[in-house]
C-alpha positions, 0 to 999 in steps of 0.5 A: 095635698099629701101623698097617700100613705103606702099600704102595709106589705103583708097584713096576713097575720092580722087575725087568727079567726079568718077562714079561707076565702072569707074576709077578716072582719075588723072593727076600727074606731075613728076618733078625734076632737070636735071638728077634726074630720071624723064624719068626713073620713068615714064618708070618704071611704065607706062603700055604703051610705054611712050611718050618721047621727049629725044634729045641728048646733044650737045656741044651747051648746055655745058654752061647751062646743067652741067653734073657734077656727070652725066658723063653717061648722053647723052640725055635730055627731051626737052618737056615732058614724058607721061605715064599711070598707071591703078590701078583697084584693089585700093579701088577706081579704079585709072587711073594715067596720068603721065607727066614728065617735063624737068628739066632745069630752062629755061623750067619753062614756060612749067612747068606751062602748064604741071601742069594745071589740075594736082592733085599734083607733085612728085619732084625727088631729086638727093642728089648729085646735091641737088641745082637743086631741089630748083627751082622745089620745090619752083615752086610747093609751089608757085602755091599751088600744093600738092607735095611729095619729093622723094629722088632717091637712085642713086647707089653710092650716100650717103644714106641721111635720108629723114629728112636731105633732108627735112632740107636741102630743108627747107620743111615744116613738111606737105610735105612728103619726101620719098626715092625710086629707080626710076628704080623700078616699085613698088617704083614709084607706091608707091610714086605716091599713097603717092602723091594721099593720100597727095593731098586728105588730102590737099583738106580735110584740105582746105575744113575744113578751109572754103576755096575754093578747089584748082583750080587744083583739080577742073580741074580733 
C-alpha cells in the first residue's frame, strides 16, 4: 500500500470567508474515468452515509460502457455521489463537501453543473485504462479549476511512478500527481488536503499576477 500523502502544513489562507470558530466550507469535485474509484473514494472518507446514485449496468449500455479490465463492476453512477468530511483539528477548521461525478464522457454537461462553486477537483486515474483520464483532465484545465491527479493503486495494477503518469497525461509541472488507495480513509483525506493546498497556491499566484480571482473560488 502507498503511504498516505502528508497533509499541508498551513491551509490557513484557504478562504477569506471563514469566521472565527466556524469551519471553512469548501466544495470539491471527485472525477475520473469510468470505474476509476470515485464512488469508493467518497464512501471511504465521508463521515455521513454517502448519497449515491448507483444503478446496475445493463446490456443496453454494453456498446458505450466498456468493461475491459473491470470484470467485477456491476453498477455505475448516473448523477453524482455526495459525502462530507469535517476536519476540526486543522489550523483552520474545514468542512469539505464532496461531489463525485459520473465517469462517462456523455455526462460532461453534468460535470459543469457539479463544478460550479468548487475550489478544485481530484481526478482519479486507473493506469490500466489511462485513456479514460484524458477527458476529465482536459475538462478541468479548460474551465480553469485547480486539479490534483491521484493514481488509484488497484490490486494487480503496475505501480507506475507519478512522473510517468504525468508524462503520459502531458500534465504541466504545476499539477500535483500523487498515488493513493481509494479504499483508505487516510489516503483519500491526504489527497483532498493536497488539493486544498494546491488551490490556495493557485489563488495566491493569480493574485500576485494581478488577475481577478477564480470565479470558482469567489463562489465558495
